[in-house]
N, C-alpha and C positions, 0 to 999 in steps of 0.2 A: 423387534425380537429376533436375537440370533437363536434358531433352532437346530441344534446338533443332532445329525442323522448316523452318522457313521464313522469308524475310524479303522482303516486297514492298513497292515504293514508287512513287511517280509524283511529278512536279514536284518530285523531290527533287534538290537540288543542280543539278547538270547532266544529269538525266534528265527526260525529256520526260513528255507528258501520256498516257501508259500505263503500265500495271504493269509493274515489271521484278521477276523473281521468281528467288530464288535458294534452292534446296534444301540446306539446312546440314546433312542428316544423309544425303545420298546417297553422297558418297564419302569415304573414310577421308583421305586426303590430295590437296589440291588446290592447283597454284600459280596464283597471280593475278598475271598480268602486264598491261603497258601503260605508255605513256609518261606523263610528268608531266601531270596535269590531264585525264587521260583518266575518272576517275570511280571509282578503285580504292577510295579512302578512303572515298569517300561511299556506295558501294556496301555494303561491309562493316564498318566502323568507326562512322561517323557514324550510318548507318540503324539500326542493332542498339541505340546507346547511345542514340539520342533516342526510338527506338522505346520502350525500356525505363523510361528515366529522364528523358526530356524535354528532354535537353541532347546535343550532339553531343560525340564521343571527341576532336575536335581543337578549337584556339581559334578556332570559327567562331561570329560572332554569330547566334542563332537566326532572325532575320528573314532572313539571307542563306541559310538552308537551303532557302528556296522558290525554285524554279526562276525566275531573272531575266528570262526571256523570257516565261514563260505567267503568273507573278506569282500564282497562286491554286491552290487544290485541291491543296496539297502533302499527302500521305497516307504514312504508314509503318505496316505492320502487321508484327508479330513473333508467330510461331505456336510452341509448346512444349507440351510435356508434362512432369507430375510425376506420378510413379506412374501410375493409372489415369485422370487429369484430364488434360484437354486445354483450353489456354489461348489465347487470341489477344489481346494489346495492340495497338489501333488508336490511332494518335495522328496529328494532322495540324495544319497551320497554313495560315491565309488561306480557310477559318474554321478557329479552334481547335476540335480535337476529341481528346477522351481517353477512350476506353473499354476496358474489361477485361471479356472473354468467358470464360465458363468452361463448358466442354461445351456451346458453340453458345448459352449464354444470358447475356446480358448482367449483370454485377453492377451492382447499384443505385448511382446515383450523387447520391445525397441529401447526401453529404459534400461538403466544399470539396476543391478539385484537389489542395491539400498533403495534407490527410487522405486522400484516394482512391489517391494515389503513396506515402503511409506504408505503408497496407495492402497495396499491390504488393510493396513491397521486404520489409515485416517479416512477411507473413502467407502470401504466395505465393512470392517469389522467395528470401527469408530471406538476402537480402544487399543492400548498397547499392551505388553508383556506384564508389566506392573498391574494395571488395572485388571487384566484377565486372571491374573493369580490371586486378586484380592476379593473378586466376586466369584470365582468358580471353584478354587482348591483351598483347603484349610487343613493343617494338622501334620504336614511333612517336616521332618527333622530340617530339610534344606530351606523350609519357607519361612520368610519373614514377614510375621504378623503386621498388620496396620499401625498397631502403637509402636512397633519397634522401628520403621521406617523413618528416614531422616524428613525433617520437615518439608523440603522441596519434594520428596517423593510422595508424601503425604498429599500435598498439594495437586501434585500431578495426576494422583488416583482419584481424588475428590472432581478435579476440573473434567475428566473422562466420563465419570459417573453423570455428573450434572451436564454432560455435553456442551462444555464451554470453553473447550479447545480452541474453538475459532477464533476466541478473542486473542489468545495469544498469537496464533498466524497472523491475524490482522496487524498486531502491534510490532512483529518483526517485519511485516512490509512495510508499515508507516515509517518505522525506523530507519529502513533502507531509502525510502524516498525522502524521509528529513535529511538524512545526511547527503544525499545527492543535491537537494536544493541548497543546503548550506553550502556547498562547494559551487554550485551556480552561481549563488550571490555574491559570493567572493570574487568570480569571475567578472560579473557584471559591474561590482564595485571599481575592479580594476581597468574596466573599459571606460567607465564613467569619468574615472581619474585621469587617465590618457586623453580622453575628449575635452575635459576641462582646461589640461595643459596646452593641446592645440590651439583651443579657442583664444586663450591668453595669448599666444603667440600670433596668430593671425590678427587680433585686435590692435597688438602693438605695431605690426606691418602695416596695416591700414591706416592707423593715426600717422605713421611716418609718411606713407605716400601722400597722404592728404595735406600735411603740412608743407612739405616739397613742393606740391603742385599750387597749392595757394601762394606760394612765395614767388614760384615763377610767373604766376599768372599776373601776380601785381607788379613785377618788374615789367613785363610786357605792355600792361594797361598803361603803367606810367612813361614808358618810352613811346607809346602810340600817342599819348596825350601831347608829348613834348613835339612830336612830328607834327601834329595838328595845329598846334600853336606858330611853326615856323612856316606853315603854308599860308604866307600873307600876299604872296605877289601873283596867286593864280586868279584866273578871271573870276568874275564873280557867279558865272552861272555854273563853272565847275566847283567854286566852292560852294554854291548853294545845292548842288547834286549831292557833293561830298558829304556836304552835312546832313542832307536827307538821307544818303545811305548809312551814314554813322547813325543817324538817329534810330533807323530801322533796325541796324544790328543791335543797338543797344536793347531793343524790345525782345531779342532774341537770347538775351543773356541766362534767360530762365528756363531755356528749352531742353537742355539736358536733364534739369531736374524736373520739370513737367514729364520728359518721357520716362524718366526713374518711377515718378509718381503714378503713371499709367501703368507700369510694368508691376509695381506693388500692389496697386488697387486691383488689376487683373489676376494676380497669384493670389490675393486675399479672397477675391470671388469664387475661385475655383477652390481654394481650401475650405471656405464655408460650405460650397456645395459638396465636396466629398464629405464633411460633418455631417451636413443634414442626410446625406445617403446612409452613412454608418448609422446616425440614430434611428433613420428609418429601418435599417437591418436589426438594430438591438429592439426595437419595438415590435417588430415581426417576430422577433425570438421569444420573446416574453409572451405576448398574446397567443403564441402556438405551441410553446413548450412548458411542461410542467416540471421537467426535470433540469438540472445542471449538466451542460455537455462535458464538463471536466471531471467531476467527481460521481455525476448520475446519481446524486442526491435529488430529493424533490425539492421543490422551489416553495416556499410559505407563500400562501395567496397575499397575505399583508405584504410582504417582501417586494413580491410583483408588481402591486399596485402602488406601492412607493417608489420602485425604479420607473416603472412608466410613467408616474406623474412627474418624476425628475427629468425623464428624457423629453417629455411634452415642454414642460419648463424650457429647457435648453433649445428645442427645437423652434420656439417663439423667439428666443433670444438670438439664434443664429439667423434666423429669417428676417428679423429687424436689422441686424449687421448686415446682411446681404443685400437688403433694399437701400440701406445707407451707402454701401458700396456702389452700388448700380447709379445713385445720384452724382455720386463724386467722380464715378467715372464716366457720366454723360458729361459733365462740365468739365473735365480734363481733355476729352476728345474734342470738346469746341474750341478750348484753347490751342490745341495742336492744328487744329484748322485754321486757326488765325495765323499762327507761325508759318504754315504754308502759305497763306496769301502773303504774309509780309516778305517771306522767301521769293516769291514770284514777283513782287514789286521791286525788291533788292536788284533782282536779276535784269528787270526793265532798266533801272537806273543806272546799272553798271554797264549796260551795253549803250545807253546814251555816253556815259563817262570815256568808253572805250573809242569813241569818235573822235575825241579830243586827243590826237596824238601826243603831241610834244609836250601838251599840258600837263598831262597825267602821268607822262612816262614814268617820272621818277617815284610818282606816288604808287604806280604799279609795282615797280621795284621793290620798293620798300614793305608794300604790302605783301608779296610774294615771299618775301624773307620772314616776315611775321607769320604767315601761314604756315610756313615749313615748323617755325617753332611752336605755333599753335599745335599743329599736327602730332609734333612731338609730344606736347603736354597731353593732349588726348590720348594718346597711346598709354601715357603714364595713368590716366584716369581709367581707362581700359582695364589696365593691370589691378588697380584699385577694385574697379567691380567685380574682377574675378575673385579677388580675395573676400569681398563681402559675400560673392555666392557659395564660395567655398567655406564661409563662416555660416551662413544659413543651413549649408548642408549639415554641418558640425552640429549646429544648434538641434534640428530635426533628429540627427543620430542619437545624440545626448537625450532628447526629449523621449525618444522610443525606448532607450537603454533604462531610463528614469521609471518609466511607466512599467516595464517589463519587471525592473528590481521591485517596484510597490506590489505588483501582482504576485510575484514569488514571496516576499515578505509577508503577504495576506496568507498565501497557502502554508507558509511555515509556522504561522500563527495558528492555524487551523489544525495543523499536524501536531504542534503541540498540545492543544486541546485535545485531541484524539489520542495521543500518548497517554496522556493523563488520565482519560477515561478507560483505556485499553490495559493499563498497567494492573499488577495483581491487587493494588489497592482501590481501585477503580469499580468498574461494572461487575467484573468477576467476584469481589468481595461484597457488592450488594447482593448478588445471586446466591452467594453462599451463605449470608447471614440471613437469607430469607429462607432457606433451607435446614439450617443448623436446628432451629427449634423441632421439626419434624425427624431430623437424625437423632437428636438426643432423646426424644421422645421414645422412639422406636428401640433404641438401644437399651434403656432403662425397661422397656416393656419386656424385650428377651430376657434381660438380666432377671428380672422378677419371676418369668415363668423357669427360670433354672437356678431359683432359690437364691438368687444372689442379691441381697437386698443393701444396695447401697447406691446413692444419686452419683450417676456418671453423666458428666458434660463436657463436651467439647467447645472450644471458642474456635473463632474465625482462622485462629494460626494452626488449629488442630492440636491443640495442648490440652491434656485432660485435666479435670478436677474431680477428685472423687471423694464423697463425703458418704461415712457411716450413718447409723441410725443417732449415733451420740455426736454427730457432727463432727468427727475427726476427720482430717483430711489425708488422703493417700494419694499414691501414685501407682500406675500401673505397674511398673518393677517392684512394689513394695509386695505384691500379693504373692501367693503360693501358685505353682504350675498350674493345679487345677482351677484357680480362681481367674488366672489369666486366661487359661483355655476357653473359661466361660464368656471372658470379656471379648475374645477373639470370634468366637461363634456369633455373639449379640451383634459384634459389628459387621461381620461377614453377611449375617441375614438382613441386617440393616441395608447394607449397600445393594444388596440383590433387591430389597424392597423399593429403595430410591431409583434405582436403575430401572425397574418395571413402571413405576410410576412416569419415569422421564423418557423412557422406551428409549434409552440411551445404550448401557452396557448390559442390557437385559438379555438373560439366556435362559435355556432350560436345564442347563447342565451344571450339578455340584457336586464335586468330588470331595471327600473327606476322607484322608490319610492317616490311619491310626489313631483317630481322635478318641474311640473308645478303650484305646490299649493302655493308655497313660495316667490321665490326669482326672479323668470323670468318674466318681463313684456310680454306685448303682441307682441312687436318686436322681442324679445329674443325668445318667444314661437315659431312664425313663423320661425324664422330662424334656430333655432333648429329641427324643424318638417322638414326642408328640408335637413339637415343634416341626420337625421334619414332615410327618404326616398331614400338617398343616398348610404345607407351602403351596400345595394345589395341583391340579392334573397336569399341568403344562411344565411340570417340573421332575428332572429325572435326576435321582440321587444315588451315587455310586460310593458306598463305605468301605473303606480297605482296611482290614482288620486281621489279628492273628487270634481274635477270640469268637472263631467261628462256632465251637461248641456252645459258648455262651448267649451268642447272638442269634443263631440261625433260627430260633423259635420266634423272631420277630419279623423275619423276612420272608416273601414268598419266593424270592429268586435269588440264585446264588452263582457266582463265577467262582470257579476254583482252577488256579494255575498249579501245574506240576511240570517237572523237569523229566524226559524220556531221552534217553541216549545225547545228553547235553543240549537237548533243545527244549523250549518252553511249550507247554501245550496248555489250550484253554478248553474247560468243559464247563457247560452250563447245566445247572441242576434245578 
């Protein structure tokens, strides 16, 4: 509850260069009187709204708030308490001043004035100008009753009273994040498309290199075979040795593929080990944490159990894969050892052959020639391997981007769901529908007390339905000024009661400006006075009226405003 204590001001409107102080919590009901132009509205209406919201209640230009004689040092101070905390808002003109004090300590003013005001309304008062005027002030000619507000303003007032504006703030934040993630998804889509194009290019390059290499190898193999067929005049031992060497070399044809298989298996073992480590981390997170690290929302226990079960299943699968890879890797290692032994034997045979100088010299020359060609072709094959490695890197990058894309799309779906809940037709409407019966019940209760016998109902869009005893349909604007005033009074008292129940825009202060001067008859005045007396001990009512002679017997306390030497003066009676 906001309990207003005092408002004090100087050089404000028609008041001079000394502080006029009004104790807002001292008397339960106060009659405020004085002829036109004596400063009543400046003292109560404009001073409080200017102090809290930086603008007067009436349609007065802000520069005109400064006393026209002194023309400087216009200051308004409003003191109030919320719970155990005391606040003072100090605002001035000529020069400009805007300070917020909490428990005698001024809050930092690093932010812009707009943001400083926003903090006052959203974090301290928890209501804006519209809401304040709907629960605190009624009856001024410049006041716009709730039923005459646009639909959007009506909703804003109700949201403040029900303390559900936070959902609008959340919706704005979610919409901003939603826009950001849509842009991010578009960027990732472009990256994925670029990666796909690169993969296609590299696949074609690999295919071309492989085809060329295969053709060249086939030519060499054919040439070698023809050469071997022509070695008929070699001595039998050399022939035998050469045949042996050729036989051994043929066994080494699969060496490169075996080595590649070894590398692939080693990589798969490492990847599987990394996956098992990741799964262990995920399992540790879900066993040790109850909240999502991203959105900070709690994780349902059944969801955690489901995820942990899935992780265990995947761990078992990956463990089986790794065991299979280990078996395969051992087999490949054995095969590579065999190739090493074969190479050792080949070297021994070639050493024997090298001792046969003249016999094998021509063959050595030819072998040298083919070794050069073989080396060249092997270099081509290495380039092929580079392309394959690059292709693997692209595939890995593409997988990462796809995973990121899927994650963002999931976040996008959650945000869409959140926006559906946070929009006006979502959770806020549900809360409003919950309170509407209570609101309508209270409005009709107050109308009945004021001898207004009609059934008044607001729908969730805050459009009225009014039925008489004879079930004739009416609208707010179809009633007389006195009847509309009764409706306005009933709605004001209802908002105050709802605010009290919600402890949102609840306040001790109620100001009625010329309510008794225009449209209320004597019967309505008496009934309304009963309502005011029943508001409770924590309500301080200020009634501004020109009918002090007719109303003074109904009040124990009066404030009288008069002008002396062009300056307004306050007298407490």
